[in-house]
N, C-alpha and C positions, 0 to 999 in steps of 0.2 A: 627374367627370361628363362632361367633354369627351372623355376617352378612350373612355368607353362609347358616346358619341354617334358618334365617328369610326369605331369598330369596327362599330356597328350600320348606319351609312350605307354603309360599304364592303361589308358582307355583303349588304345588301339590293340594292345596285347590281349586284353580281355575280350575285345570284340573278335579277334582271330580265334581265341580259345572257344568262343561261342559257336563257331563253325564246326569245330571238332566235336564239341558237346552235342550239337544238333544231330550230327551223324551217329554218334553213340546212342543218343536217345531214340533215334529212328530204328536202330538195330535192336535195342533192348526192350522197348515198350511194346506190349501186345496191342493189337488192333481189335476193336469191337466188331463182332460179326453182323453183317447187313444182308438182308434178303432183297433181291431185285424184284420189284413189283411193277405193274403197269403205271403206277403213279411215281415211281422212282425208288431209290433205295430206302428201306425201312429197317430200323434196328431189330435184329432177329430176336434178341433176348434183352428185354428192358432191365432185367436184374443183373446184367453182366458186370463183372468186376474189372473188366478190361479198361473201362473209363477211369476208374480210380487208380488202377495199376499204372496207367500212363502218367498220371500226376505223381505217383510214388517214384517211378523211375526218373522223372524230371527232377524231383527233389534230391534223389540220391546222386545223380550226375552233377547237377548244379551245386549241390552242397559240398561235394568232394572238391570240385573246382574252386568254390568259394574259400574253403579252408586252405587249399594249396596256394591260391593267389594271395590270401591274407598273410600266410607265413612267408612266402617269397617276397611280397611287398615290404613286409617288416624287415626282413634280413637285408634287402637291397637299400632301404631308406635309412639305415643306421648311420649313414655318413652325414645326414644333416637336414634333409628337406622332407620330413614325414607328412606335413600337411598336404602337400601336392599329391603325394602317393595315396593318402587316405581318401582325398576327394576323387582321385582317379579310380580307386577301388570301388567307391560308391557308384560313380557314373559308369565306369566300365563294367561293373557287375550288372547294372540294369541293362546296358547295351548287350552284354554277353548273354543274359537271360532271354532278351527279345530275339537276338540272332539265333539262339538255340531253338526257340519256338518256331521261328520262320523256316530255318533249315530243316529241322525235324519234320515239319509238315510237308515241305517241298521234296525232300529226298525220298521218303516213303520206301525205305529198304525192306521193311518187314512185311509189306503187303503181299498177300497170296490169296488166290481163289481156292476155296475148298468145297467139296460136295458132301452133304449130310448123308450118312449111311442109310441105305434102304429107301431113300426118297430121291426124287429128281430135283429137289429144291437146291438151288445153287447159292451158297453162302459166299459173300465177298468180304474180305477184311476191309473194314472202314478206314477212314482217314484218321490220322493221329492228331489229337487235339488236347488241350487242357480244359478240365471242367472247373478247376479252382484257379482263378487268375492270380491269387495271392502267392502262389508258389514261385512266381517270377521274382519275388523279393528275397528268396533263399540265398542266392549267390551274393548279392551285395551285403546283406545283413551278416552272413557268416564271415565274409572277407574282412569287413570293417570291424566286426566284433572280435575276431581273432587278433587282428592288428592291435586293437585297444587292450586286450588281455595281455598280449606279449609286451606291449609298451608299459603297462602298469606293473607287471612282474619285474621288468628291468628297472623301472623307476623306483620300486620298493627296494630292490636289491642294492641300488646305489644310494639310497636315501640315508642321510645322517639320522633320521628319526628311527631307523631300524635298530640303531645302537643307542640304547638309553644312556643318559648322562654323558653325552658327547664321546662315547667310545671308551670311557673309563670304567673300571670295575666299580659297581655300585656299593660294594661293601668296604672298599678302600683297604686299609691295612688289616682289617679283620677277616679278610677272605680266607686266611689259613686257620682261622679260629674254629675249633671243634667244640660243640656244646657239651660233649661227654667229658671234657677235661675238668669240669667243676668238681 
């Protein structure tokens, strides 16, 4: 029962963090410029870097949250139930990434209409979207990855294998022996 609770709390916390991340992504990511035509909106500059920049901002925001969630999840699960937290980080990271995408597209805080200088063409900031869907995996992969790195460092530090010969001095009584005494 405690494992289910830890899993659910982790997933819900990361889902709520996804709302905040979506707002941040909407504020930070640039929108591609569109031109209004009779057929509808048309991408004004097909070579614009705004499409890639939106993916980059998503990676930065989701990656930072993934690292923060992984470290926080590790520190809170040291008491005993790390498996539920790891599974919660994976599922919650996916949920948080998806919520970030949905909220970032819906909030649209960075949209503004601009006019090109010297022309009467009206440029409109387009909708925020991801061109590389694989970036949705950044949050869960970094959260779980950092959790495992921290767990392996702590496991190595506490391991008896770290101290060869069972913690005894490998040279025994000869440890004070200096080769120059010959």
